[in-house]
N, C-alpha and C positions, 0 to 999 in steps of 0.2 A: 202660941198663935194667938191672933187679935178672934176679933166675934165680929166677923163684917155687920152684921147685922144691927150692931149696940154706935157702929163707932158714924161721929157726927160727921165726917171730913171725905164716908164714903158710900156712893150711889151710885143705883144700877143708869146702868147709859144706853146697852142696849141690852138685846135679850132676844133671842133665837125662835119666844115662841109670841111673840106681838110688835117686836122693830121694834125704830125707835123710841126714846124714855120721853118726856118735857123732863125738862128741867124739877119745873113749879110743884109742878104736882102731883108726880111723880106717872104717870100714866101711860099705856103707849098717846103719840100723839097726835093720831083718830080717837079717839077717847079724848083726848084733855079740855078741857074745859073753863078754862082759865085763857085761855089767850078771845076765847068769845067776854066773855066781862073784861077785860081791859077799853074803854073806853078812849074812840078814838077822838080826836079833837079837830073830826069835818073835816072839810077840802082842803089845803094846803099847808105850810106849816107854818104859820100866816106870817113868811115875808113876803113880803108880794117889787114878783122881778119884773121891770120893766125891760127887754133888751132886740133886737132886732136879728131879723130872722132873712136869709134869700133862699135857705138853702131850700130844693125841689120847686121854684117857682121862676127858676125858669134869672133868675137877675135878679127880676124885680123885690122887695123889702115889704115884708110886715113889719109891726109892732106891736108881739107878745106880752102879753101879761100874765102872768102866775103869781097862784097863791092865796087868792082871792080867795076870803072862807064865805061868799055867802053859795047858794046854789040855782040853780029853774029862773023862773020869774026876776028874782032883786039884781041877775048877775046879767041880765036877758037886757033891764033896765038900766045898772049902769052902762053897757055897754053901747047902750043906745045915746045913753049922755056922753057918750066921752064919743065918740064919732063922729053925734052933733058937733063937740068942740071942733075938732080935730075938725068938719063939713069934709071929715070921706067918710068910704064905707066898710063892713068889716063886718066879724062873727063872730061867735061865742061857739067854740072845739071843744066837746070834753074838760069842764072846768077854765080855758086858758080865750082870753077874749083874744081877738085880734083884727087889730085897725089896719088899711093899707097903708105903706107910705112907714116914714117915718118921724117919726113924731112922736122921741122918747120923750124929751121935757117936756114940755105938755103935760102929753099922761102924767108924769111924772111929778109937777106942779098943782092937776086936776085930780089925781088921788091925795093931792098931800091936805087941800082943800078940802076933800069931805071926811077926814078925816082918817085916812090911808097913811101910812112909814112903807108909802113906793122903796127902791132903789134900784140901778145902773143894774144894768148883767151885760157880760160880755164884751163884746168891744166896744 
């Protein structure tokens, strides 16, 4: 019979004493420190998506921009520039810029001028 303690292909997955185990550090998940060490890339995944959304707005559409790697004041400044360029209102909600109306093509063009690579998402 093989000794599981010395086998490299064997690891503890669940323990009745501690619950689920982290696959990297092999400690209980609630005490795992390797998840906290990972550097998050910040808000967004690097892909800027511009899409039209009408759901929940009684048929009135907005252009939503997601994935911009900015937070706080710089994001609000970018939103202000885009709103002025479109000549309409809008807001910033949880990292998403919302511009009133369907201005996807203009927004992609303006984001390109500012150095961002934006893609049209959705229909």
